[in-house]
C-alpha positions in Angstrom: 116.5 129.9 109.6 118.3 127.3 111.8 116.7 126.2 115.0 118.6 126.2 118.4 118.0 122.4 119.1 119.6 120.6 121.9 117.9 117.4 121.6 116.8 115.2 118.7 114.2 112.5 119.3 113.4 109.8 116.6 110.9 107.1 116.5 112.4 103.9 115.0 110.1 101.8 112.6 108.9 104.0 109.7 111.1 106.9 110.8 114.8 106.4 111.5 114.8 102.9 110.1 114.5 102.3 106.5 112.1 99.7 105.1 114.9 97.1 105.5 115.1 97.9 109.2 118.5 99.5 108.8 119.9 103.1 109.6 121.6 104.6 106.5 125.2 105.5 106.9 124.3 108.9 105.8 121.9 109.4 108.6 124.3 107.9 111.1 127.0 110.3 110.1 124.6 113.2 110.6 123.4 112.1 114.0 127.1 111.5 115.0 128.0 115.1 113.9 125.1 116.4 115.9 126.3 114.4 119.0 129.8 115.8 118.5 128.5 119.3 118.7 126.8 118.6 121.9 123.2 117.9 120.8 121.6 114.9 122.5 120.3 112.1 120.3 117.8 109.6 121.5 115.1 107.1 120.0 111.7 106.7 121.3 110.0 103.5 120.2 107.2 101.1 120.9 109.7 98.3 120.8 111.2 96.5 123.9 114.5 94.7 123.8 114.3 94.3 120.0 115.2 98.0 119.7 118.9 97.4 120.3 119.0 94.8 117.4 118.2 97.6 114.8 119.4 100.6 116.7 122.7 99.9 118.7 122.7 101.7 122.2 126.3 103.2 121.4 124.7 105.4 118.7 122.4 107.2 121.1 122.7 109.3 124.2 119.4 107.9 125.6 116.8 105.4 124.6 113.0 105.3 125.2 111.3 101.9 124.9 107.9 100.4 125.4 106.1 103.5 124.1 107.4 105.6 126.9 107.2 103.0 129.8 111.1 102.9 130.2 113.7 105.6 129.5 117.4 104.9 129.9 120.8 106.7 129.6 123.3 103.8 129.2 122.1 101.0 131.6 120.7 103.5 134.0 116.8 103.7 134.1 115.8 107.5 134.3 112.1 106.9 134.0 109.8 104.0 134.3 105.9 103.4 134.4 104.8 99.8 134.6 101.5 98.0 134.8 101.2 96.4 138.2 100.5 92.7 137.8 97.3 93.2 139.9 96.0 95.2 137.0 97.5 93.2 134.2 96.6 89.7 135.4 92.7 90.0 135.1 93.0 91.6 131.6 95.4 88.9 130.4 93.1 86.2 131.6 90.1 87.9 130.0 91.8 88.2 126.7 93.0 84.7 126.9 89.5 83.3 127.6 88.3 85.6 124.7 90.5 83.6 122.4 93.2 86.4 121.8 96.8 85.9 121.6 98.3 88.2 124.3 101.7 88.7 125.9 103.1 90.5 128.9 106.5 91.9 128.3 108.9 93.2 130.9 112.8 93.2 131.2 113.1 91.9 127.7 111.0 88.6 128.6 107.8 87.9 126.8 105.2 86.0 128.9 102.4 84.7 126.5 99.7 82.3 125.6 101.3 81.4 122.3 104.6 80.8 120.6 105.9 84.4 120.1 108.6 83.1 117.7 106.2 82.0 115.2 105.4 85.7 114.5 108.7 87.3 115.3 111.6 84.7 114.8 114.1 87.0 116.4 112.2 86.8 119.8 113.5 83.8 121.5 113.2 85.0 125.2 109.6 84.1 125.9 107.7 81.8 128.0 104.2 80.3 127.4 102.4 80.8 131.0 99.5 80.4 133.0 98.2 83.9 133.4 96.3 83.1 136.5 99.8 82.5 138.2 101.5 85.5 136.3 102.9 88.0 139.0 105.3 90.2 137.2 104.6 93.9 136.5 104.5 94.5 132.8 106.2 97.3 130.7 103.4 96.6 128.1 100.8 94.1 127.0 100.5 93.4 123.3 98.3 91.4 120.9 99.1 90.8 117.2 96.6 91.9 114.7 93.5 92.4 116.8 90.2 92.2 115.2 87.4 94.9 115.4 85.7 92.5 117.9 88.9 92.1 119.9 89.5 95.9 120.1 85.8 96.4 121.2 86.2 93.7 123.7 89.5 95.4 125.2 87.6 98.7 125.2 84.9 97.2 127.5 87.3 95.7 130.0 90.2 98.1 129.8 90.9 99.5 133.4 90.8 103.3 133.7 94.7 103.2 134.5 95.4 101.9 130.9 95.1 102.8 127.4 95.1 100.9 124.0 96.9 102.0 121.0 97.4 100.2 117.5 100.6 100.5 115.6 102.1 99.2 112.4 104.2 95.9 112.7 105.9 93.5 110.3 102.9 91.1 110.6 100.3 93.8 110.1 99.3 95.6 113.2 100.1 95.3 116.9 97.7 96.3 119.7 99.5 97.6 122.7 98.1 98.1 126.1 100.0 100.6 128.2 99.8 102.6 131.6 98.2 105.9 130.9 101.6 107.5 132.1 103.7 105.5 129.7 103.7 107.8 126.7 106.6 109.1 124.7 106.3 112.7 125.7 106.7 112.1 129.5 109.8 109.9 129.0 111.2 112.5 126.7 110.8 115.1 129.4 112.4 112.9 132.0 115.6 112.8 129.9 115.4 116.4 128.9 115.1 117.4 132.6 118.0 115.1 133.5 120.1 117.1 131.0 118.6 120.6 131.6 117.2 120.9 128.2 114.0 123.0 127.6 110.8 121.8 125.7 111.4 124.4 123.1 114.9 123.1 122.3 113.6 119.6 121.4 112.7 118.4 118.0 110.9 114.9 117.4 110.5 112.8 114.4 107.7 110.1 114.0 105.2 108.4 111.5 102.6 106.5 113.4 99.7 107.2 115.8 101.7 106.5 119.0 104.0 109.2 117.9 101.3 112.1 118.1 101.7 112.8 121.7 105.4 113.6 121.4 105.2 115.5 118.3 102.6 117.7 119.7 104.6 118.2 123.0 108.2 119.2 121.9 109.4 122.4 120.5 109.2 121.1 116.9 107.2 117.9 115.8 108.2 116.6 112.4 106.2 114.0 110.5 108.1 111.7 108.2 106.8 111.8 104.6 105.3 108.3 104.9 103.5 109.0 108.2 99.9 108.3 109.0 97.7 111.2 107.6 96.5 112.2 111.2 100.3 112.3 112.1 101.0 114.8 109.4 98.0 116.9 110.5 99.3 117.3 114.0 103.0 117.8 113.2 104.5 121.3 112.7 106.5 120.2 109.7 106.7 117.3 107.2 109.9 115.9 105.8 111.0 113.5 103.2 110.2 109.7 103.8 112.3 107.3 105.8 113.6 105.6 102.6 114.9 109.1 101.5 116.6 109.8 104.7 113.9 112.4 105.6 115.2 112.7 109.1 118.7 113.4 108.3 117.8 115.9 105.5 115.6 117.9 107.7 118.4 118.2 110.4 120.9 119.3 107.7 118.5 121.9 106.6 117.2 123.1 109.9 119.7 122.7 112.6 123.1 124.4 113.0 125.5 121.7 114.3 
C-alpha cells in the first residue's frame, strides 16, 4: 500500500546523512522527484548554521534547525522559540563556575567560554565572552560530552521553561539545553500549517532521542536502521540504515510520487 504523503521530514546526522556526512546521489534524486511531484521535503536537525554545510538549502522546501527553535522557508522565519537571555545568563554563569564548557548559540554565532574550533574546526564564527555581560537570546545552549556529574548539576539548576537532551556528536555526545516549546514536532506543525498539510500526511525519519517527539507526532514515524533502541520502539516503522539509503528506499517502497 502506498501512503498519501504530502510532506517528508528528515533528521540529518545518522538519518539523511551517511557516516561521511554526505547525502547520496540516489537519495538526492529520490527527494528531488518527490519535490517535483509536489511533496514538500524538509530537514529537522539539532544543528544550527552548520546544517547548510552538509544539507544545502536549495535541496529543501523548508529547514528546521536548533532542534525546533527555528523553522525557515527560504530566508523567511516561519517559527521561532528562543531562550530569553534573562533566563540563559544565570544558567551560563553557573555552568561556567561549575567548570563546564558551555556555549550560547544564536543567529549562527557561538558565544562560549572555550575555543569552539578546537572541537569543531568548521566553526569559526564564535566569541569567547564573559557570560555576566551576555545579553543575547539563545536558540540553544550546548555543552560537549557532559559528565554524569555535569548532567545532574544541570538538572538541579535547570529553569522550568527549559529542557535538556543529549544527542550523538562527532566528538562523542552533545548536551543541549532548549526552550520547552523548541521541539521538532512544533516546528514541523508550523511549516505544515503554512502549506495546509495535515498531520496524517506527514512522514518523518530519525535516529536519535531528540527525534522521538516528531516520530510520535506525525502520520508515520520511521526509525532508521541504525537508530537508538528507544527510538525504534517509539516509531511506527523501521527502515534500512543511513549507510544503506534507508530513507530513500522506504520512500520508493511506500510513497506514490
